[in-house]
N, C-alpha and C positions, 0 to 999 in steps of 0.2 A: 459776581462771577458771570461771565459772558456765556451765551448759549454755545455749547461745544460744536454744534452743527455749523453755526455761523462762523465760528473761528476756523473750522476746517475749510469752509468755502473761501474765506479770506486767504488762507494759506495757498489754496489752489490758484486763486486769482493772482496773488503776488508771484507765485512760481511761474505762471504764464507771462506775467509782465517782465520778470527777469529774463525769461527765454526770448521775449520780444526784444528787450534791450540788448541781449546777447547777440541776436541776429543783426540788429541795427548797428551795434558797436563793432561787431566782428565781420560785417559784410565785406570790409576791405580785405580781409584775409584771403578770400577767394577771388576777388575781382580787381584788386588794385593794379596788379601787373598787366592784366589783359586790357584794362582801360588806359593805362599810361602808355602802352605800346600801340594804342589805337587799333587793336584787333577788333574790339567791340565798342560800341557807344556805351556810355554809362547806363542808360536805360536798358539796353539789351543785356549787358553784363549782370545788372541787378536782378532782372527777371530770371535769367539762367541760373544764377546762384540760389535764388529763392526756391525754385522748383527742385533743384538737386539737393538743397538742404533738407527739404521735406523727405525726399527719397532716401537720403542717407540715414535719417533718423530711424528707419526701420531695419537697419543692418543688424543690430544686436542690442542687448540690454546690459551687457557686462559692465560698462562704465556707470550706468544708473545704479546697479547693485553696489558698486564700490562707493559711490557718493552717498547712497542711502544707508548702507550698513557697514561699510569697511573702515570709515574714519571715526565715527562715534557709535556709542552703544544705543540702539534704538529704544531700549526699555528705560533709559535714563533721560530721554528727550521728550519734551511736550510741544504742543503747537506754538507756544510763545517762543520757544527756542528756534523753531523753524522760521517763524515770522521775523525774528531778530536777524537771523542769518541772511534771509532774503533782502531785508531792508539795508543791511550793511553792504551786500553785493550790488544791489541796484543803485544805491547812493554813490558808490565808488565808480561804477560804470558811467553814470551820468556826469560825474565830476571830471573824469578823464576824457570823456567824449567832448565836453566843452573845451578842454585844452587841446584837443586834436591828437591825443597820445594813444597809440595802439597797445594799451595794457591788456592784461589777461583777465577775461571773465571767469576763467577757471580758478585763477588765484583769488579773485574777489570772492567767489562763492565758497571756496575751501576756507579762506580766511574768515568769512562770515560764519560758517558752520563751527569752526574751532572757537572763535570769540564768543559766540552765543552759548555754546556748550560749556565753555569754561565759566561763564557767568552763572549758568544754571546749576551745575554740579561739580565744578572744578575738574581736575585731571582724571577723576574716576570715570568720567563720561567719554574720554578720548581713548580710542584704540591705537596705541602707540605704534604697533607693528604695521597697521594699515596706513597710518599717517606717514610713517617713514617711507613706505613703498611709494606712496603718492608723491611725496616731496622729492624723492630720488628721480621719479619719472619726470616731474616738472623741471628738474635741473638737467636731466639727461637729454630731453627732447630738443632744446635749443642748441646744445653742443652738437648733437647728431645732425640737426638741421644745417648748421654751418659746415660741418665736415662733408656731409652728403652733397650739399649744394656745390661746394668747392670741387669735389671729385666728379660730380655729374657734369658740370660745365666743362671740366677738363676733357672728359670722355667725349662730349659732344664736339668740342673744338677739334679733337684728334680725328673724329669720324668724318668731319665735313671740311677739313682744311683745304682740300683740293676743289671744293664746290664753289662756283662763282658767288660772290656776296649777294647779288640780287636774287638769284635762285634760292640760296639758303634762307634769306629773309622771308621770301614768299612761302617757303615750305614751313618755316617755324611759325609764321602767322597762322597757318592752318593747324599745325600741331598744338599751338597754344590754346585753341578751342578745346582740344581734348584734355590738356593739362589743367586748364581752368575748371573744366567740368569735374575732373577727378578731385581737384582741391575743394570744390563746393560740396561734392558728395561726402568727402572725408570730414569736412567741417560739420556737416549735419550728423554724421555717424558718431562724432566725438562730443560735440557741444550740446546738441539737443538732449542727449541722455542725462546731462547734469540736472536739468529741471525735472526730468522724469524721476531721477533718484530722490530729489527733494519731495516731490508730491507723494511718492511711494512711502518715504519715511514718515510723512505726515499721516498717511492712511494707516500705517502700522501703529504709530503712537496713539492714534485716535481709536484703535481697536477695530478698524474697518477691514484690515488684512491681518492674517496670522503670520505671514512671512514676506520677505523682500522679493516678491514676484510682481513685475510691472504689468498692470492691467493694460489691455489694448486701448481703452479710451484715453489713458494717460499718454501712451506713445503718440496717438493721433493728435491730441490737443497740443502737446508740446512741439510736435513737428510743425503743425500749422502756425503756432505762435512764433517759432523761429523763422519760418518762411516769410511771415508778414513783416517781422522786424527787418529781415534782410532786404525785403522789397522797399522798405523806407530808405535804406542806405545810410552810411555814415561818411559823408563826403569829405570832411576835414581829415579823417583818418586815412581815407583812400589817397588823398594827396600826399600825406606823410609817407605811407608805405610805398606808393607807386612812383613817386617823383622826387622825394627828398633824400633817399638813402643812397641810391646809385642812379646813373644815367641808364635807363632801361630800354632794351631792344627786345624783339620777340624771342630771340634765343635765350636771353637772360630770364624772361618770364617763364618760358617753357621749362628751363632747368630748375628754377626756384620752386615753381608750383609742383612739378613732378616729385622733386625731392621731399618737399613738405608733405605732400599727400601720401606718399609711401609710408612715411613715419607715422602719420596720423591714423592710417588704416591699420597699421600693425598694433599701435597702442590701444585703439578702440577694440580690436579683437581680444586683447589680453585684459581689457577692463581698466586701463590706466587713464585717468582723466587729465591728460596733458593739455598744455596751452597751445591752441591753434595759432594764436597771435605770436607767441614766442617762436614757434616752429617756422612759420612762413617768414617772419622778420629775419631770423638768423640764417635761413636759407638764402634770402636775398643778399645778406651780408657776405655769405660764403661765395655766392656767385660773383659778386662785385669784387671780392678780394683776389680773384684769379688774375684779373688784369694787372692790378697793383693795389696794395693796401690803401693808397691815397685815393683810389677810385670810390671807396666807401666814404660817405660824408659822416665822419665819426662824431662831429658835434651833435647832429640830429640823433645818431645812434646812441650816444651817451645819455641824452635826454630820455630816450625810450628805455634804456637799461635802468636808469634811476627810477622811472615809473614802475618797472617790473619789481624792483627791490621793495618799494614801499606799498605795493598793491595788497599783498597778503596781510601784513600787519595793519595797514590802514583800514581795510574792510573789516578786519577782525576787531579793531578798537571800536568802530562804529557799531558793529553788531553787539559787542560786549556792553556798550553804553545803552543801546536800545533795550537789551534784555533786562538790565538792571532797572531801567525805567518801567518796563512792563510788569516787573515783579511787584511794584508798588500798587498795581491795580488788580492783582488777582491772588 
């Protein structure tokens, strides 16, 4: 039997590593469009995203509470379950990062939690109502991203159709600074909370907390970890999102970022841990589809969609296997 305190420390370290990998993997969500349209240099965009990711993490803890107590029953979870979930999610993030695929860290973490919990106590440890609500939100957000991106760019085109192209481009280059900032803030508001929820779940299962209330030190450490990961940047994914789905101009970046950020801020407010990756990617597709469907590079998009489909079960299987292995040693 390992020292419970050391196990808890290991869980916190792994959660912060996941948050760092999340920021590294998902930095493209906030900055791919602003880089591809040359509004900011990659270095400037990464630092802007890192700072605003940290700020967004302090928006609320609703998502953290859903991750920590809305999907699984905390009383049936132990530290080894949490470790398995994190290892499953981190492994999948690194695997897809090497492939340059913008898959969902949210799907990876939720898949890891479900897989590890199933290996630990079977379906009795899963809160089916909470799981259904989360899965519905995960499916709903990319659909809304596509629709809102499509409608938003239509509205923008209608509003500026009499404006000279050069003037419009200069204006949208400035506006894209605001939309990229809003996207980075909303990314921190949604994604940093997922690691907060995991750490809080570990503290509850270790008896350090009586209920799912996220301590201030957890918020601060997870926010900084995500900011550091974002500062490292995920350059291959940035190229996929910003350059390979549609031919991007400042107006497209502004519309896609604003649409995605509005959805993410809304879901963060209601405690739904949706995928920032799916939301911004589908928003870019919606914006590109306005010109014509062939403007979207569907070959690249289909590769991304396949990765989406396999992320949750893939991370879940890794976490399931890790938990079974850990059970042999405790």
